[in-house]
Each structure stands twice: as structure tokens, then as C-alpha cells.
C-alpha positions in Angstrom: 11.4 11.2 0.1 7.7 12.2 0.0 4.8 10.3 1.0 3.4 7.9 -1.6 -0.1 8.6 -0.1 -1.3 12.3 -1.0 -3.4 12.3 1.7 -0.5 12.3 4.0 1.6 15.6 4.9 4.4 15.3 2.7 7.9 15.3 4.5 9.4 18.9 4.5 11.9 19.8 2.1 15.1 20.6 3.7 18.7 21.9 2.0 20.9 19.3 0.3 23.6 18.0 2.4 26.0 15.1 2.3 24.7 12.4 4.6 27.2 11.8 8.0 29.6 8.8 7.4 29.4 8.4 11.0 26.9 9.0 14.2 27.1 12.8 15.1 29.9 13.7 17.3 32.7 11.0 17.8 30.4 8.2 18.1 31.5 4.5 16.3 29.8 3.6 13.0 27.8 0.5 12.3 28.2 -1.8 9.4 25.1 -3.1 7.5 23.6 -5.5 9.4 22.4 -9.0 8.0 18.9 -9.7 7.1 15.8 -9.6 5.0 15.3 -5.5 3.8 12.5 -3.9 1.7 13.5 -2.0 -1.2 9.9 -2.0 -2.9 6.1 -2.4 -2.6 5.0 -5.1 -5.4 2.9 -2.5 -7.3 6.1 -0.7 -7.8 7.4 -3.4 -10.2 4.9 -4.7 -12.8 5.7 -7.5 -14.8 8.6 -6.9 -17.6 9.7 -4.1 -15.7 12.9 -2.8 -14.2 13.4 -1.1 -10.9 16.6 0.1 -9.5 17.0 0.6 -5.7 19.9 1.8 -3.4 20.8 -0.5 -0.9 23.7 -0.2 1.4 26.6 0.9 -0.5 25.4 0.1 -4.3 22.7 -0.2 -6.2 20.1 -3.1 -6.9 18.4 -4.0 -9.5 14.8 -5.9 -9.4 13.1 -7.0 -12.3 9.9 -9.0 -12.7 9.9 -11.8 -15.5 6.6 -12.0 -17.9 6.0 -14.9 -15.8 5.8 -12.6 -12.4 8.8 -14.3 -10.9 11.1 -11.2 -8.9 14.6 -11.4 -9.5 17.4 -9.2 -7.9 20.8 -8.6 -9.2 23.6 -6.4 -8.8 23.7 -3.5 -10.9 26.5 -4.0 -13.3 27.0 -6.0 -17.0 30.4 -8.2 -16.5 30.7 -7.6 -20.1 31.6 -3.7 -20.4 30.2 -2.6 -17.1 27.1 -0.9 -18.2 24.1 -0.7 -15.5 21.4 -2.8 -16.0 18.8 -0.5 -14.3 19.4 2.1 -16.7 17.9 1.2 -19.9 18.1 -2.7 -19.1 14.9 -4.5 -20.1 13.2 -7.6 -19.6 12.5 -10.0 -22.8 10.5 -13.3 -21.5 12.5 -14.6 -18.1 15.9 -12.7 -19.2 17.0 -9.4 -18.2 18.8 -7.6 -21.4 21.8 -5.5 -20.8 21.2 -1.9 -22.9 24.7 -1.8 -24.2 25.3 -4.8 -26.3 22.1 -6.8 -25.6 23.6 -9.4 -23.4 20.9 -11.4 -22.0 20.8 -13.3 -18.2 18.7 -15.9 -17.1 17.4 -17.3 -13.7 20.7 -18.1 -12.5 22.4 -15.2 -13.7 24.4 -16.9 -16.6 24.4 -15.1 -20.1 22.0 -17.0 -21.9 22.1 -15.3 -25.5 23.3 -12.2 -27.3 22.9 -10.7 -30.8 26.0 -12.3 -32.3 25.3 -16.1 -30.8 28.7 -15.7 -28.5 27.8 -15.9 -25.1 29.6 -14.7 -21.9 31.6 -16.8 -19.9 30.5 -14.8 -16.5 27.2 -13.8 -15.4 25.6 -10.9 -13.1 25.5 -12.0 -9.3 21.6 -12.8 -8.4 20.5 -11.7 -4.7 18.0 -13.6 -2.7 14.7 -12.0 -2.8 11.7 -12.7 -1.1 8.1 -11.3 -2.3 5.5 -11.4 0.8 2.1 -9.6 1.5 2.8 -6.9 -1.2 6.5 -6.3 -0.2 9.8 -7.2 -1.9 12.8 -7.9 0.6 16.5 -8.4 -0.5 18.7 -10.5 1.7 22.1 -8.8 2.7 24.6 -11.2 4.0 27.8 -10.7 5.5 30.6 -12.1 3.0 27.6 -13.1 1.0 26.5 -15.8 3.1 22.8 -17.0 2.2 19.5 -16.3 4.0 19.7 -18.0 7.6 16.2 -17.6 8.5 13.1 -16.5 7.0 10.5 -13.3 7.6 7.5 -14.5 9.9 4.4 -15.5 7.5 2.1 -13.1 9.8 -0.1 -12.0 8.9 -1.8 -14.2 6.3 -0.7 -13.9 2.5 -3.9 -12.0 1.6 -3.2 -9.3 4.0 -1.7 -6.6 2.1 -1.1 -2.8 2.9 -3.8 -0.4 1.7 -1.6 2.9 2.8 2.0 3.6 2.9 4.7 6.4 3.5 8.4 6.9 3.2 10.9 9.3 5.2 14.5 9.4 4.6 16.4 10.1 7.7 20.5 10.2 8.8 20.4 7.4 10.9 21.1 3.2 10.7 18.2 0.7 10.9 19.4 -0.5 14.7 18.5 3.1 16.0 15.2 2.7 14.3 14.0 -0.3 15.6 15.4 0.4 18.7 12.6 2.6 19.3 10.1 -0.3 19.5 12.1 -1.1 22.9 12.5 2.4 24.3 9.3 2.6 25.9 10.5 5.8 27.9 10.7 8.4 25.2 7.0 7.1 24.1 5.7 9.1 27.0 8.6 11.8 27.3 8.6 12.9 23.4 5.6 11.4 21.9 3.1 12.1 25.0 2.0 8.6 24.8 0.2 6.7 27.7 1.8 3.2 27.5 2.8 0.2 29.9 5.0 -2.4 29.3 2.8 -5.5 29.6 6.0 -8.1 29.7 9.8 -7.3 28.8 11.1 -7.7 25.2 11.6 -11.5 24.4 14.1 -12.7 22.1 13.7 -15.9 19.9 16.8 -16.3 17.7 16.2 -13.3 15.2 12.9 -12.5 16.2 12.1 -10.2 19.1 8.7 -9.5 20.3 7.1 -6.4 23.0 3.7 -6.2 24.2 2.2 -2.5 25.2 -1.1 -1.1 26.1 -1.6 2.3 25.2 -3.9 5.2 24.5 -3.5 5.5 20.7 -5.7 8.6 19.7 -8.5 9.2 17.6 -9.6 7.4 14.5 -12.6 8.1 12.5 -15.9 6.5 13.3 -14.1 5.0 16.7 -13.3 7.7 18.6 -10.3 7.6 20.9 -8.9 4.1 21.1 -7.1 2.1 24.1 -5.5 -1.3 23.1 -2.8 -3.5 23.3 -0.5 -4.3 20.9 2.6 -6.4 19.5 5.0 -6.0 17.8 7.9 -9.0 16.2 11.1 -7.7 15.1 12.6 -9.8 12.4 16.2 -8.6 12.1 16.8 -4.6 11.9 14.9 -4.6 8.1 11.3 -5.7 9.4 9.1 -4.9 12.1 5.0 -5.7 12.6 3.0 -4.1 14.8 -0.5 -5.8 15.4 -3.5 -3.9 16.9 -6.2 -5.7 17.8 -9.9 -4.3 17.8 -12.2 -7.1 18.9 -14.6 -4.5 20.1 -15.0 -3.5 16.5 -14.2 -6.9 15.3 -11.2 -5.4 13.1 -7.5 -5.8 13.3 -4.9 -3.6 12.2 -1.1 -4.5 10.6 1.6 -2.1 10.6 4.6 -2.9 9.3 8.1 -0.6 9.8 10.8 -1.4 7.3 14.0 0.5 7.5 16.8 0.0 4.9 20.0 1.3 4.5 20.8 3.2 1.3 24.2 4.8 2.5 26.7 4.8 5.3 24.5 6.2 8.2 21.6 6.7 5.9 18.0 5.1 6.2 14.9 4.9 4.4 12.1 4.2 6.6 9.0 2.8 4.6 5.9 2.4 6.7 2.6 0.4 5.3 -1.0 -0.2 6.9 -3.4 -3.1 6.6 -6.5 -3.4 8.3 -8.6 -6.2 8.3 -11.8 -7.9 9.5 -11.7 -10.3 12.1 -15.5 -10.6 13.5 -17.6 -9.9 10.5 -20.7 -9.7 12.8 -19.1 -6.7 14.5 -18.7 -4.6 11.3 -21.5 -2.5 9.6 -22.7 -3.4 6.0 -22.8 -7.4 6.2 -24.2 -7.3 2.7 -22.1 -4.1 1.2 -18.5 -5.4 0.2 -17.9 -2.2 -0.7 -18.9 -0.2 2.4 -16.4 -2.8 4.3 -13.6 -2.5 2.3 -13.9 1.6 2.6 -14.0 1.1 6.3 -10.9 -0.9 6.4 -9.1 1.4 4.3 -10.3 4.1 6.0 -8.7 2.7 9.3 -5.3 1.9 7.9 -5.0 5.1 6.4 -5.9 6.9 9.8 -3.4 4.4 11.6 -0.7 5.5 9.5 -1.6 9.1 9.6 -1.0 8.9 13.5 2.2 6.8 12.6 4.0 9.4 10.4 3.2 12.3 12.8 4.9 10.3 15.7 8.1 9.3 13.4 8.4 13.1 12.5 8.9 13.8 15.8 11.7 10.9 15.9 13.3 12.1 13.0 15.3 15.2 14.1 16.8 13.2 17.3 17.9 10.5 14.7 19.5 12.7 12.4 21.3 14.6 15.3 21.9 11.8 18.0 25.1 10.1 18.6 25.3 6.2 18.6 26.2 5.1 22.0 27.4 1.8 21.8 27.1 1.1 25.7 24.8 3.2 27.0 24.1 4.3 30.3 20.8 2.7 30.9 18.1 3.8 33.6 15.7 1.9 35.7 12.9 0.6 33.4 15.3 0.3 30.4 15.1 -3.5 30.4 14.0 -4.4 27.0 17.0 -1.6 25.6 19.6 -4.2 26.9 17.7 -7.4 25.6 17.2 -5.5 22.4 21.0 -4.3 22.5 22.2 -7.9 23.5 19.7 -9.5 20.8 21.2 -7.5 17.8 24.8 -8.3 17.9 24.1 -11.8 15.8 23.4 -9.3 12.7 27.0 -8.3 12.9 30.3 -9.7 12.5 32.0 -10.3 15.7 33.3 -7.3 17.1 31.1 -4.9 15.0 28.7 -3.8 17.8 
């Protein structure tokens, strides 16, 4: 998968090969965890559009009604198995099968067909959530309903202005674990970081705090900042970088989604908002401020993409260690490993 932002370096092509069913070596596999996972950006699904995305071990069909409501459904028509995402259409608030024109409504039930004969069964809808310009679908074990919500952070008006994605042979748990593995930030990425407090868990949420020298951003130079990262399950992380000196804050989303056994697409997006207008140039020039915030968001995303590209070869070839031999200073990794157990069936992790 290549970047969605042409200004960012594209993911290097590599020979086609089947994804690993289990981690490298003889390590155990991990099932799909429960939680909310991003399947698309809001802008990818216009009113009346249908979109198919791979999620875990099957396709999910997303569609947006003419009134703007987003729905997610399993892919196959219960009549004779046509794929609703291949030729399916939206008519008003219904999803219409391309094969025999059966139409399915808000509850998944069949509401019409050209002959006036309704099916007694419908399509299975999945819990879907639209927030801050992203579309999320819930995965629950044994179809359990959502047990918690994604945090309403930042405000609903903050939406990403830069985004990028990459596929890798790994599991979402391995991706999110990097947030708590402070040791690799110095050894692999050459980042000077200092952990402010150990990782802190609160139900399905986990928070970390770091102080780091992040790199150069146009107009600002080399920045040192404190950043806090909030994790909600294994499909959502939000890092908030406060820049009070410049009256800005940067929001960076990391959204790993499983698309097959030990195969993950990682979406990364950034937004910058003005928190102190008095410190930002161009008080009477909204276009200048908008261009500045877009530049900061894109620059932050560029730095993040470079870091992730260093992680990808590690993820593609490492073995999952269910009981890692942690060293001094790995306290947050231990907290993380205990925290993730809640997202799996008993005995799976």
C-alpha cells in the first residue's frame, strides 16, 4: 500500500509473497482482539457510495446513505451469496444487491425487491462509528457488542489534514507495543527520550508520557516537546504534542487494523490546531494560518513515516514472545502486556 499523500515517500515495492499465518519462527499466533478498528477515512466514503475493506478474516462493506449515515455490513447477500460491495448500490437509505436487486434497510432486514417478494432473512450489520474524520468498525468475540467507546479527543472539529498508510506482516498488538517500548526509540530510531511516568492503565485505555527531541519542522527548527499518548484498545492511539511556545498542538493518530492472519495495515494521520491565536502569525489571514497548520501536520507525518519505516523490517521478521524476558527499564512493556489480555478470549494471550 502506498501513501495517500503524494508529498510523502511511497512505500517501497517488494516481491509478492503470501502473508505469514503465524509469527516468524515457532512463536504462537494471536487472534483478532476485540475493539474499534479504522477501516477508512470519512472522505473516502461519499454519500451514496459503497466501499469494501478487508477486516480480520473477511471483507466488510461500508456504505453511506443519501442522508449521510454510515453503515457497515458483512459482505454477502443472504439470497444467493452475491458480494454487496461489488456492484452494490445505495438507493436512499438502503443497500441494494447487484444480483437480484434485493434492498436492505437500517436494521439489515430486506425491505424491497423488484418482484415485491421480501426475504425473511437480512444482512448482518456491524457496529460502526464515525469520529474526527475516521470510520471505525467494532470487532467482538462471539459477536459481543461494543463494551466501550473511543475517547472524544480531540474535539470533533479536529480532523486530519495529512495521512499515510503501510501494510506489514505483524499483529496490531506488536504495533501498539512500540508506544511502550521506550528502549527501542534510542537504539533503533536514535531519538533522545525520557519517560516522564510509567504507563498507566484505566480499563480499555492506557496512557504514556514522554519528553523527546523530535526533529526539525519548517519555521520552527528543532523542537523538544512533551508528548502524551492515549491508547484505546489495540486499534487506536492518539499522541498529542503540545507546542505552547508557538500556540499550537499536533494530534497524531496511529490506527493499526488487522486484514488477515498476522497481516496489518497501519494508518497514520496528523492534524494541527491553533491553541493560542496570539502566538500565531497572520491574525487577520485565515488562509495563512490554515497553510501553516497543514505544513506542521504534514511535517510531523513525514517524521513519523520515516520512523515507522525503520520499524517495518523488524515487525516483518520478529517472533512474537508471549513471555518476553524484560530488562530493567521495561516496566511499561510489562504493564502493557498485562493490559492487552482484556481484549482476547481467556487463555489466548
